[in-house]
MISEZA-419906 format. One record per atom (N, C-alpha, C): residue number from 1; residue in one letter; atom name; x, y, z. Coordinates in steps of 0.05 Angstrom, whole numbers. Atoms other than C-alpha are relative to their C-alpha. Layout:
N
ATOM  i  aa  at  east  north  up
ATOM  NUM  A  CA  X  Y  Z $
...
***
This chain:
179
ATOM  i  aa  at  east  north  up
ATOM  1  M  N  12  26  -1 $
ATOM  1  M  CA  -934  182  -134 $
ATOM  1  M  C  -30  3  4 $
ATOM  2  S  N  28  -4  -2 $
ATOM  2  S  CA  -1006  191  -151 $
ATOM  2  S  C  -15  -26  -3 $
ATOM  3  P  N  16  24  2 $
ATOM  3  P  CA  -1060  139  -141 $
ATOM  3  P  C  -12  -3  -28 $
ATOM  4  S  N  11  6  26 $
ATOM  4  S  CA  -1086  106  -204 $
ATOM  4  S  C  -30  0  1 $
ATOM  5  K  N  29  0  2 $
ATOM  5  K  CA  -1157  114  -227 $
ATOM  5  K  C  -11  -26  -11 $
ATOM  6  T  N  9  25  11 $
ATOM  6  T  CA  -1160  45  -259 $
ATOM  6  T  C  -3  -20  23 $
ATOM  7  A  N  6  20  -21 $
ATOM  7  A  CA  -1187  -14  -220 $
ATOM  7  A  C  21  -22  0 $
ATOM  8  L  N  -19  22  -3 $
ATOM  8  L  CA  -1138  -66  -194 $
ATOM  8  L  C  -16  -25  0 $
ATOM  9  K  N  16  24  3 $
ATOM  9  K  CA  -1162  -135  -213 $
ATOM  9  K  C  9  -22  20 $
ATOM  10  G  N  -6  23  -16 $
ATOM  10  G  CA  -1164  -200  -174 $
ATOM  10  G  C  -2  5  30 $
ATOM  11  D  N  1  -1  -29 $
ATOM  11  D  CA  -1158  -214  -100 $
ATOM  11  D  C  16  23  12 $
ATOM  12  L  N  -16  -22  -10 $
ATOM  12  L  CA  -1104  -162  -91 $
ATOM  12  L  C  -16  26  -2 $
ATOM  13  G  N  17  -23  3 $
ATOM  13  G  CA  -1153  -110  -116 $
ATOM  13  G  C  -21  3  22 $
ATOM  14  K  N  19  0  -23 $
ATOM  14  K  CA  -1201  -129  -60 $
ATOM  14  K  C  13  9  26 $
ATOM  15  I  N  -15  -6  -24 $
ATOM  15  I  CA  -1147  -120  -8 $
ATOM  15  I  C  11  29  0 $
ATOM  16  A  N  -14  -26  3 $
ATOM  16  A  CA  -1115  -56  -35 $
ATOM  16  A  C  -16  24  10 $
ATOM  17  V  N  12  -26  -9 $
ATOM  17  V  CA  -1129  11  -2 $
ATOM  17  V  C  3  21  -22 $
ATOM  18  E  N  -5  -18  23 $
ATOM  18  E  CA  -1098  49  -60 $
ATOM  18  E  C  21  -13  -17 $
ATOM  19  H  N  -21  10  18 $
ATOM  19  H  CA  -1055  35  -120 $
ATOM  19  H  C  6  21  -22 $
ATOM  20  G  N  -8  -19  21 $
ATOM  20  G  CA  -1019  70  -176 $
ATOM  20  G  C  24  -10  -15 $
ATOM  21  V  N  -24  6  15 $
ATOM  21  V  CA  -961  71  -224 $
ATOM  21  V  C  19  24  1 $
ATOM  22  I  N  -20  -21  0 $
ATOM  22  I  CA  -897  110  -218 $
ATOM  22  I  C  24  -10  -15 $
ATOM  23  A  N  -23  7  18 $
ATOM  23  A  CA  -841  108  -270 $
ATOM  23  A  C  -5  -27  -13 $
ATOM  24  G  N  7  25  13 $
ATOM  24  G  CA  -878  50  -302 $
ATOM  24  G  C  -3  -24  18 $
ATOM  25  D  N  2  22  -19 $
ATOM  25  D  CA  -878  8  -239 $
ATOM  25  D  C  -25  2  16 $
ATOM  26  E  N  25  0  -14 $
ATOM  26  E  CA  -943  -12  -207 $
ATOM  26  E  C  5  -3  31 $
ATOM  27  W  N  -2  2  -29 $
ATOM  27  W  CA  -952  -4  -131 $
ATOM  27  W  C  -28  -2  11 $
ATOM  28  V  N  25  2  -14 $
ATOM  28  V  CA  -1008  -21  -83 $
ATOM  28  V  C  6  5  30 $
ATOM  29  T  N  -1  -3  -29 $
ATOM  29  T  CA  -1020  -2  -11 $
ATOM  29  T  C  -21  -18  12 $
ATOM  30  V  N  19  18  -13 $
ATOM  30  V  CA  -1052  -54  34 $
ATOM  30  V  C  2  4  30 $
ATOM  31  P  N  -2  -1  -29 $
ATOM  31  P  CA  -1069  -55  108 $
ATOM  31  P  C  21  -19  10 $
ATOM  32  A  N  -21  17  -11 $
ATOM  32  A  CA  -1011  -83  148 $
ATOM  32  A  C  -10  -27  10 $
ATOM  33  A  N  12  25  -10 $
ATOM  33  A  CA  -1057  -135  179 $
ATOM  33  A  C  -6  -20  -22 $
ATOM  34  Q  N  6  18  22 $
ATOM  34  Q  CA  -1069  -164  110 $
ATOM  34  Q  C  23  -4  -19 $
ATOM  35  I  N  -23  2  17 $
ATOM  35  I  CA  -998  -165  83 $
ATOM  35  I  C  3  -29  -11 $
ATOM  36  R  N  -3  27  10 $
ATOM  36  R  CA  -996  -241  78 $
ATOM  36  R  C  -21  -7  -21 $
ATOM  37  E  N  20  5  21 $
ATOM  37  E  CA  -1062  -244  40 $
ATOM  37  E  C  7  14  -26 $
ATOM  38  A  N  -8  -15  23 $
ATOM  38  A  CA  -1036  -190  -7 $
ATOM  38  A  C  23  -14  -15 $
ATOM  39  L  N  -22  14  13 $
ATOM  39  L  CA  -971  -228  -20 $
ATOM  39  L  C  -9  -26  -13 $
ATOM  40  E  N  10  25  12 $
ATOM  40  E  CA  -1008  -293  -31 $
ATOM  40  E  C  -16  6  -25 $
ATOM  41  A  N  16  -7  24 $
ATOM  41  A  CA  -1056  -258  -80 $
ATOM  41  A  C  19  8  -23 $
ATOM  42  A  N  -19  -8  21 $
ATOM  42  A  CA  -997  -227  -118 $
ATOM  42  A  C  14  -25  -11 $
ATOM  43  R  N  -14  25  10 $
ATOM  43  R  CA  -962  -295  -122 $
ATOM  43  R  C  -19  -16  -17 $
ATOM  44  A  N  19  14  16 $
ATOM  44  A  CA  -1026  -327  -148 $
ATOM  44  A  C  -5  14  -27 $
ATOM  45  D  N  2  -15  25 $
ATOM  45  D  CA  -1028  -272  -201 $
ATOM  45  D  C  25  -1  -17 $
ATOM  46  G  N  -24  3  16 $
ATOM  46  G  CA  -959  -292  -226 $
ATOM  46  G  C  25  13  11 $
ATOM  47  Y  N  -24  -13  -12 $
ATOM  47  Y  CA  -913  -250  -182 $
ATOM  47  Y  C  14  -20  18 $
ATOM  48  S  N  -11  22  -16 $
ATOM  48  S  CA  -873  -310  -159 $
ATOM  48  S  C  30  5  7 $
ATOM  49  F  N  -28  -5  -6 $
ATOM  49  F  CA  -803  -279  -157 $
ATOM  49  F  C  1  22  21 $
ATOM  50  F  N  -4  -19  -22 $
ATOM  50  F  CA  -786  -244  -91 $
ATOM  50  F  C  25  16  -5 $
ATOM  51  S  N  -24  -16  4 $
ATOM  51  S  CA  -739  -185  -102 $
ATOM  51  S  C  11  10  27 $
ATOM  52  F  N  -9  -10  -26 $
ATOM  52  F  CA  -735  -152  -34 $
ATOM  52  F  C  -22  10  18 $
ATOM  53  I  N  17  -15  -19 $
ATOM  53  I  CA  -767  -123  28 $
ATOM  53  I  C  18  22  11 $
ATOM  54  T  N  -15  -21  -13 $
ATOM  54  T  CA  -745  -56  54 $
ATOM  54  T  C  -19  17  17 $
ATOM  55  C  N  16  -17  -17 $
ATOM  55  C  CA  -769  -3  102 $
ATOM  55  C  C  8  29  -5 $
ATOM  56  V  N  -5  -28  2 $
ATOM  56  V  CA  -776  72  98 $
ATOM  56  V  C  -10  13  26 $
ATOM  57  D  N  7  -14  -24 $
ATOM  57  D  CA  -776  115  161 $
ATOM  57  D  C  -8  29  -9 $
ATOM  58  H  N  10  -26  9 $
ATOM  58  H  CA  -820  176  147 $
ATOM  58  H  C  0  21  22 $
ATOM  59  L  N  -1  -19  -22 $
ATOM  59  L  CA  -803  212  212 $
ATOM  59  L  C  7  28  -9 $
ATOM  60  A  N  -10  -27  7 $
ATOM  60  A  CA  -767  271  178 $
ATOM  60  A  C  -14  12  -24 $
ATOM  61  R  N  14  -12  23 $
ATOM  61  R  CA  -817  283  121 $
ATOM  61  R  C  -13  26  8 $
ATOM  62  D  N  14  -25  -5 $
ATOM  62  D  CA  -849  351  114 $
ATOM  62  D  C  -27  -7  15 $
ATOM  63  G  N  24  5  -16 $
ATOM  63  G  CA  -904  350  167 $
ATOM  63  G  C  2  -26  15 $
ATOM  64  G  N  -4  25  -14 $
ATOM  64  G  CA  -877  283  192 $
ATOM  64  G  C  -19  -22  -7 $
ATOM  65  E  N  20  20  6 $
ATOM  65  E  CA  -931  243  157 $
ATOM  65  E  C  9  -16  -24 $
ATOM  66  A  N  -7  18  23 $
ATOM  66  A  CA  -921  183  111 $
ATOM  66  A  C  -20  6  -23 $
ATOM  67  P  N  17  -5  24 $
ATOM  67  P  CA  -950  187  40 $
ATOM  67  P  C  -22  -21  -1 $
ATOM  68  F  N  21  19  -3 $
ATOM  68  F  CA  -1012  149  60 $
ATOM  68  F  C  -26  15  0 $
ATOM  69  T  N  26  -15  2 $
ATOM  69  T  CA  -1082  171  41 $
ATOM  69  T  C  -23  -16  12 $
ATOM  70  G  N  21  16  -12 $
ATOM  70  G  CA  -1121  114  73 $
ATOM  70  G  C  -8  9  28 $
ATOM  71  S  N  9  -7  -27 $
ATOM  71  S  CA  -1157  117  139 $
ATOM  71  S  C  19  -12  21 $
ATOM  72  W  N  -18  9  -21 $
ATOM  72  W  CA  -1116  111  202 $
ATOM  72  W  C  -10  12  27 $
ATOM  73  E  N  8  -10  -26 $
ATOM  73  E  CA  -1135  116  275 $
ATOM  73  E  C  24  6  17 $
ATOM  74  G  N  -23  -8  -17 $
ATOM  74  G  CA  -1089  153  323 $
ATOM  74  G  C  21  15  -16 $
ATOM  75  D  N  -22  -14  13 $
ATOM  75  D  CA  -1021  180  303 $
ATOM  75  D  C  4  -11  -28 $
ATOM  76  P  N  -5  10  27 $
ATOM  76  P  CA  -1003  176  229 $
ATOM  76  P  C  22  -21  0 $
ATOM  77  P  N  -20  21  1 $
ATOM  77  P  CA  -961  116  209 $
ATOM  77  P  C  28  12  -5 $
ATOM  78  R  N  -27  -10  3 $
ATOM  78  R  CA  -886  126  211 $
ATOM  78  R  C  16  -17  -20 $
ATOM  79  F  N  -16  18  16 $
ATOM  79  F  CA  -857  64  177 $
ATOM  79  F  C  -16  -10  -24 $
ATOM  80  E  N  12  11  24 $
ATOM  80  E  CA  -871  42  106 $
ATOM  80  E  C  16  -25  -8 $
ATOM  81  M  N  -12  25  9 $
ATOM  81  M  CA  -856  -31  89 $
ATOM  81  M  C  -5  -2  -30 $
ATOM  82  V  N  3  3  29 $
ATOM  82  V  CA  -843  -43  15 $
ATOM  82  V  C  10  -28  -8 $
ATOM  83  Y  N  -6  26  10 $
ATOM  83  Y  CA  -844  -112  -16 $
ATOM  83  Y  C  -1  1  -31 $
ATOM  84  E  N  0  0  29 $
ATOM  84  E  CA  -823  -119  -89 $
ATOM  84  E  C  0  -28  -10 $
ATOM  85  L  N  3  26  12 $
ATOM  85  L  CA  -845  -179  -128 $
ATOM  85  L  C  0  3  -31 $
ATOM  86  R  N  -1  -1  29 $
ATOM  86  R  CA  -834  -196  -202 $
ATOM  86  R  C  -14  -24  -12 $
ATOM  87  D  N  12  20  17 $
ATOM  87  D  CA  -872  -235  -254 $
ATOM  87  D  C  19  -4  -23 $
ATOM  88  M  N  -21  3  20 $
ATOM  88  M  CA  -816  -263  -297 $
ATOM  88  M  C  -11  -9  -27 $
ATOM  89  E  N  12  9  25 $
ATOM  89  E  CA  -862  -293  -350 $
ATOM  89  E  C  -13  24  -15 $
ATOM  90  R  N  13  -23  13 $
ATOM  90  R  CA  -901  -228  -364 $
ATOM  90  R  C  17  25  3 $
ATOM  91  V  N  -19  -22  -3 $
ATOM  91  V  CA  -841  -183  -347 $
ATOM  91  V  C  -13  24  12 $
ATOM  92  R  N  12  -22  -15 $
ATOM  92  R  CA  -874  -139  -295 $
ATOM  92  R  C  7  -2  29 $
ATOM  93  L  N  -6  1  -29 $
ATOM  93  L  CA  -864  -120  -223 $
ATOM  93  L  C  -21  16  14 $
ATOM  94  I  N  19  -14  -17 $
ATOM  94  I  CA  -906  -96  -166 $
ATOM  94  I  C  13  5  27 $
ATOM  95  R  N  -9  -6  -27 $
ATOM  95  R  CA  -889  -62  -101 $
ATOM  95  R  C  -25  2  18 $
ATOM  96  I  N  22  1  -20 $
ATOM  96  I  CA  -935  -77  -43 $
ATOM  96  I  C  9  15  25 $
ATOM  97  R  N  -7  -17  -23 $
ATOM  97  R  CA  -934  -25  12 $
ATOM  97  R  C  -20  -4  23 $
ATOM  98  A  N  16  1  -24 $
ATOM  98  A  CA  -959  -28  83 $
ATOM  98  A  C  12  19  20 $
ATOM  99  F  N  -10  -21  -18 $
ATOM  99  F  CA  -954  26  136 $
ATOM  99  F  C  -4  -10  29 $
ATOM  100  L  N  -1  9  -28 $
ATOM  100  L  CA  -937  14  210 $
ATOM  100  L  C  3  24  18 $
ATOM  101  P  N  -2  -22  -20 $
ATOM  101  P  CA  -943  58  272 $
ATOM  101  P  C  28  2  11 $
ATOM  102  A  N  -26  -5  -12 $
ATOM  102  A  CA  -883  88  307 $
ATOM  102  A  C  4  -15  26 $
ATOM  103  D  N  -3  10  -27 $
ATOM  103  D  CA  -896  60  376 $
ATOM  103  D  C  6  -30  1 $
ATOM  104  D  N  -5  29  0 $
ATOM  104  D  CA  -897  -15  360 $
ATOM  104  D  C  -2  -11  -29 $
ATOM  105  P  N  2  9  28 $
ATOM  105  P  CA  -880  -31  287 $
ATOM  105  P  C  3  -30  -3 $
ATOM  106  V  N  1  30  2 $
ATOM  106  V  CA  -901  -104  277 $
ATOM  106  V  C  -15  -7  -25 $
ATOM  107  I  N  14  10  24 $
ATOM  107  I  CA  -921  -140  213 $
ATOM  107  I  C  5  -30  -2 $
ATOM  108  A  N  -3  29  2 $
ATOM  108  A  CA  -931  -214  196 $
ATOM  108  A  C  24  -7  -18 $
ATOM  109  S  N  -23  10  16 $
ATOM  109  S  CA  -871  -252  169 $
ATOM  109  S  C  -9  -13  -26 $
ATOM  110  A  N  6  12  26 $
ATOM  110  A  CA  -869  -274  97 $
ATOM  110  A  C  21  -22  -7 $
ATOM  111  H  N  -22  18  5 $
ATOM  111  H  CA  -810  -322  105 $
ATOM  111  H  C  -10  -27  -11 $
ATOM  112  D  N  10  25  10 $
ATOM  112  D  CA  -854  -383  91 $
ATOM  112  D  C  -13  2  -27 $
ATOM  113  L  N  11  -4  26 $
ATOM  113  L  CA  -884  -352  29 $
ATOM  113  L  C  22  3  -21 $
ATOM  114  F  N  -24  -5  17 $
ATOM  114  F  CA  -818  -329  -1 $
ATOM  114  F  C  24  -4  17 $
ATOM  115  G  N  -23  7  -16 $
ATOM  115  G  CA  -756  -362  27 $
ATOM  115  G  C  20  22  5 $
ATOM  116  P  N  -20  -21  -4 $
ATOM  116  P  CA  -708  -304  15 $
ATOM  116  P  C  -10  23  19 $
ATOM  117  A  N  10  -21  -18 $
ATOM  117  A  CA  -753  -259  57 $
ATOM  117  A  C  11  -3  28 $
ATOM  118  N  N  -12  5  -26 $
ATOM  118  N  CA  -722  -291  118 $
ATOM  118  N  C  23  19  6 $
ATOM  119  W  N  -24  -17  -4 $
ATOM  119  W  CA  -657  -252  110 $
ATOM  119  W  C  -8  29  -1 $
ATOM  120  D  N  8  -28  2 $
ATOM  120  D  CA  -691  -188  88 $
ATOM  120  D  C  -15  9  25 $
ATOM  121  E  N  14  -7  -24 $
ATOM  121  E  CA  -736  -189  149 $
ATOM  121  E  C  20  4  23 $
ATOM  122  R  N  -20  -3  -21 $
ATOM  122  R  CA  -676  -199  195 $
ATOM  122  R  C  15  27  -4 $
ATOM  123  E  N  -14  -25  5 $
ATOM  123  E  CA  -641  -140  161 $
ATOM  123  E  C  -18  24  8 $
ATOM  124  V  N  18  -22  -7 $
ATOM  124  V  CA  -702  -94  169 $
ATOM  124  V  C  -3  2  30 $
ATOM  125  W  N  2  -1  -29 $
ATOM  125  W  CA  -709  -114  242 $
ATOM  125  W  C  26  11  11 $
ATOM  126  D  N  -26  -9  -10 $
ATOM  126  D  CA  -635  -103  253 $
ATOM  126  D  C  4  30  -3 $
ATOM  127  L  N  -6  -28  6 $
ATOM  127  L  CA  -632  -34  221 $
ATOM  127  L  C  -23  19  7 $
ATOM  128  F  N  23  -18  -5 $
ATOM  128  F  CA  -703  -6  233 $
ATOM  128  F  C  -16  -8  25 $
ATOM  129  G  N  15  8  -23 $
ATOM  129  G  CA  -731  -46  291 $
ATOM  129  G  C  -28  -9  -5 $
ATOM  130  V  N  27  10  6 $
ATOM  130  V  CA  -793  -72  255 $
ATOM  130  V  C  0  -30  6 $
ATOM  131  R  N  2  28  -8 $
ATOM  131  R  CA  -813  -139  286 $
ATOM  131  R  C  -18  -15  -21 $
ATOM  132  F  N  15  17  19 $
ATOM  132  F  CA  -838  -195  240 $
ATOM  132  F  C  -11  -23  16 $
ATOM  133  E  N  15  20  -16 $
ATOM  133  E  CA  -890  -237  276 $
ATOM  133  E  C  1  -27  -15 $
ATOM  134  G  N  -1  27  11 $
ATOM  134  G  CA  -879  -311  264 $
ATOM  134  G  C  27  -7  -13 $
ATOM  135  H  N  -27  5  11 $
ATOM  135  H  CA  -806  -305  241 $
ATOM  135  H  C  14  -20  17 $
ATOM  136  P  N  -11  21  -17 $
ATOM  136  P  CA  -768  -367  264 $
ATOM  136  P  C  26  8  14 $
ATOM  137  D  N  -26  -7  -12 $
ATOM  137  D  CA  -702  -332  281 $
ATOM  137  D  C  6  29  -4 $
ATOM  138  L  N  -3  -29  4 $
ATOM  138  L  CA  -708  -257  286 $
ATOM  138  L  C  24  10  17 $
ATOM  139  T  N  -24  -8  -13 $
ATOM  139  T  CA  -636  -243  306 $
ATOM  139  T  C  15  20  -18 $
ATOM  140  R  N  -16  -19  15 $
ATOM  140  R  CA  -586  -190  284 $
ATOM  140  R  C  15  -15  -23 $
ATOM  141  I  N  -13  12  23 $
ATOM  141  I  CA  -556  -203  216 $
ATOM  141  I  C  24  17  -10 $
ATOM  142  L  N  -21  -18  9 $
ATOM  142  L  CA  -511  -142  202 $
ATOM  142  L  C  16  11  24 $
ATOM  143  L  N  -13  -13  -22 $
ATOM  143  L  CA  -495  -112  270 $
ATOM  143  L  C  7  -21  22 $
ATOM  144  P  N  -6  18  -22 $
ATOM  144  P  CA  -462  -144  331 $
ATOM  144  P  C  -24  -5  18 $
ATOM  145  D  N  22  7  -18 $
ATOM  145  D  CA  -509  -179  380 $
ATOM  145  D  C  -4  20  22 $
ATOM  146  D  N  2  -19  -23 $
ATOM  146  D  CA  -494  -127  434 $
ATOM  146  D  C  -6  28  -9 $
ATOM  147  W  N  6  -27  10 $
ATOM  147  W  CA  -511  -67  390 $
ATOM  147  W  C  -27  9  11 $
ATOM  148  E  N  25  -12  -12 $
ATOM  148  E  CA  -563  -21  421 $
ATOM  148  E  C  -13  18  -21 $
ATOM  149  G  N  15  -17  19 $
ATOM  149  G  CA  -617  10  377 $
ATOM  149  G  C  0  -11  -28 $
ATOM  150  H  N  4  8  28 $
ATOM  150  H  CA  -632  8  303 $
ATOM  150  H  C  9  24  -17 $
ATOM  151  P  N  -13  -23  11 $
ATOM  151  P  CA  -586  55  264 $
ATOM  151  P  C  -13  13  -25 $
ATOM  152  L  N  13  -14  23 $
ATOM  152  L  CA  -630  69  202 $
ATOM  152  L  C  -26  14  7 $
ATOM  153  R  N  22  -16  -9 $
ATOM  153  R  CA  -685  99  244 $
ATOM  153  R  C  9  29  0 $
ATOM  154  R  N  -9  -28  2 $
ATOM  154  R  CA  -684  174  233 $
ATOM  154  R  C  3  14  27 $
ATOM  155  D  N  -4  -12  -27 $
ATOM  155  D  CA  -685  187  308 $
ATOM  155  D  C  24  -13  14 $
ATOM  156  Y  N  -24  13  -12 $
ATOM  156  Y  CA  -622  145  320 $
ATOM  156  Y  C  21  21  3 $
ATOM  157  P  N  -20  -21  -5 $
ATOM  157  P  CA  -568  188  351 $
ATOM  157  P  C  23  -2  -19 $
ATOM  158  V  N  -23  0  19 $
ATOM  158  V  CA  -516  209  300 $
ATOM  158  V  C  24  10  15 $
ATOM  159  G  N  -25  -7  -14 $
ATOM  159  G  CA  -446  213  327 $
ATOM  159  G  C  23  -14  -13 $
ATOM  160  G  N  -23  14  11 $
ATOM  160  G  CA  -379  184  316 $
ATOM  160  G  C  25  5  16 $
ATOM  161  D  N  -25  -3  -13 $
ATOM  161  D  CA  -308  178  337 $
ATOM  161  D  C  18  17  -18 $
ATOM  162  P  N  -19  -15  16 $
ATOM  162  P  CA  -255  227  315 $
ATOM  162  P  C  20  -18  -14 $
ATOM  163  V  N  -19  16  16 $
ATOM  163  V  CA  -209  200  261 $
ATOM  163  V  C  25  16  -3 $
ATOM  164  D  N  -26  -13  3 $
ATOM  164  D  CA  -135  216  262 $
ATOM  164  D  C  10  -7  -28 $
ATOM  165  F  N  -10  5  27 $
ATOM  165  F  CA  -111  225  191 $
ATOM  165  F  C  31  3  0 $
ATOM  166  S  N  -29  -1  2 $
ATOM  166  S  CA  -39  213  172 $
ATOM  166  S  C  8  23  -18 $
ATOM  167  Q  N  -10  -22  17 $
ATOM  167  Q  CA  2  269  143 $
ATOM  167  Q  C  13  -11  -25 $
ATOM  168  E  N  -12  13  24 $
ATOM  168  E  CA  27  219  91 $
ATOM  168  E  C  -20  -3  -22 $
ATOM  169  H  N  20  4  20 $
ATOM  169  H  CA  -37  224  51 $
ATOM  169  H  C  8  10  -28 $
ATOM  170  Q  N  -10  -10  26 $
ATOM  170  Q  CA  -1  264  -4 $
ATOM  170  Q  C  15  -22  -15 $
ATOM  171  E  N  -15  21  13 $
ATOM  171  E  CA  43  204  -17 $
ATOM  171  E  C  -18  -22  -11 $
ATOM  172  W  N  16  22  10 $
ATOM  172  W  CA  -10  151  -23 $
ATOM  172  W  C  -23  8  -18 $
ATOM  173  Q  N  21  -10  18 $
ATOM  173  Q  CA  -60  195  -61 $
ATOM  173  Q  C  12  10  -27 $
ATOM  174  T  N  -13  -10  24 $
ATOM  174  T  CA  -9  216  -113 $
ATOM  174  T  C  7  -24  -19 $
ATOM  175  A  N  -6  22  19 $
ATOM  175  A  CA  -2  174  -177 $
ATOM  175  A  C  30  -2  -4 $
ATOM  176  P  N  -29  3  6 $
ATOM  176  P  CA  66  145  -192 $
ATOM  176  P  C  7  15  -25 $
ATOM  177  P  N  -8  -16  23 $
ATOM  177  P  CA  107  184  -243 $
ATOM  177  P  C  -5  -13  -27 $
ATOM  178  R  N  4  13  26 $
ATOM  178  R  CA  98  132  -298 $
ATOM  178  R  C  -27  -13  -2 $
ATOM  179  A  N  27  12  1 $
ATOM  179  A  CA  24  118  -290 $
ATOM  179  A  C  -14  5  -26 $
***
């Protein structure tokens, strides 16, 4: 994922820290504090279809650093927020990335800019623990309310319960004689 040498146009170009193209898809990195301005600029440029928001935990990367070349004070960012928007008229997409610190990952909510972001933000909070400032109902969406922790974080304890397998597995895994 190498940064592009071409200039990004419009208001999004003024906000972007870096940008590039990978596998034909354009991406930009913006400061987390300006994510709403970046999303508004992209929407004004025709990216009006919201595809998704997701999060990447870069804790286990080589060297433990996220793929971020911009300036950062303190520890390197751990979480990468990825917003994918599409321009259906010009058949193009853009991924807008913002990086968050490990100790208190918080970013502004986009639920009022793109309605479906409401559910995606709840999912990211539920599974990664990223808080969305200004979200009207940041509650769990996939896990029970009494669940402790955020299971898609790479430092979440991995464990499990032993599973007792039946000795009848040969019967139900074998195809019938006339299949």
